[in-house]
C-alpha positions as CSV (number, residue, x, y, z in Angstrom):
1,X,0.0,0.0,0.0
2,X,1.5,3.4,-1.0
3,X,1.3,6.5,1.2
4,X,-1.7,7.9,-0.7
5,X,-3.7,4.8,0.1
6,X,-2.5,4.8,3.7
7,X,-3.6,8.4,4.1
8,X,-7.0,7.6,2.5
9,X,-7.7,4.7,4.9
10,X,-6.5,6.7,8.0
11,X,-8.4,9.8,7.0
12,X,-11.7,8.0,6.5
13,X,-11.2,6.0,9.8
14,X,-10.4,9.1,11.8
15,X,-13.2,11.1,10.3
16,X,-15.7,8.3,11.1
17,X,-14.3,8.0,14.6
18,X,-15.2,11.6,15.1
19,X,-18.7,11.2,13.5
20,X,-17.8,13.9,11.0
21,X,-19.1,14.1,7.4
22,X,-16.8,15.0,4.6
23,X,-18.5,18.4,4.4
24,X,-17.8,19.0,8.1
25,X,-14.2,18.1,7.8
26,X,-13.8,20.1,4.6
27,X,-15.3,23.2,6.4
28,X,-12.9,22.8,9.3
29,X,-9.9,22.3,7.1
30,X,-10.9,25.1,4.6
31,X,-11.0,22.6,1.7
32,X,-13.8,21.4,-0.6
33,X,-15.8,18.3,0.3
34,X,-15.0,17.0,-3.2
35,X,-11.3,17.3,-2.5
36,X,-11.7,15.4,0.8
37,X,-13.6,12.7,-1.0
38,X,-10.8,12.5,-3.7
39,X,-8.2,12.1,-0.9
40,X,-10.3,9.4,0.8
41,X,-10.6,7.5,-2.5
42,X,-6.8,7.9,-3.0
43,X,-7.5,9.6,-6.3
44,X,-5.2,12.5,-5.5
45,X,-2.1,13.1,-3.3
46,X,-2.5,15.7,-0.7
47,X,0.3,18.3,-0.4
48,X,2.1,18.8,2.9
49,X,0.1,21.9,3.4
50,X,-3.2,20.1,3.0
51,X,-2.0,17.3,5.2
52,X,-1.4,19.9,7.9
53,X,-4.9,21.5,7.4
54,X,-6.6,18.1,7.7
55,X,-4.6,17.0,10.7
56,X,-5.4,20.3,12.5
57,X,-9.1,19.8,11.6
58,X,-9.0,16.3,13.1
59,X,-6.9,17.4,16.1
60,X,-4.1,14.8,15.3
61,X,-0.5,15.1,14.5
62,X,0.1,15.1,10.7
63,X,2.2,11.9,10.9
64,X,-0.8,10.0,12.3
65,X,-2.4,10.3,8.9
66,X,0.6,8.6,7.2
67,X,1.2,5.7,9.7
68,X,0.6,2.3,8.1
69,X,-1.3,-0.1,10.3
70,X,0.4,-3.4,11.0
71,X,-1.0,-6.1,8.6
72,X,-3.0,-8.8,10.3
73,X,-2.3,-12.5,9.7
């Protein structure tokens, strides 16, 4: 899994953990909901600036969005 996919999975999980919609996250991060959706689908790569905006909106360290979870099995 590449970093774009890792961020997509982590972003979706963290957003759901906070019961936030893509629209709510987009508003807090000053981004469009379409862009958040594209990141969550791993259609686009987020810049470091966008990574920071999303992390701040989720109240996490930016590196948390890029941490690959250990594979099970």
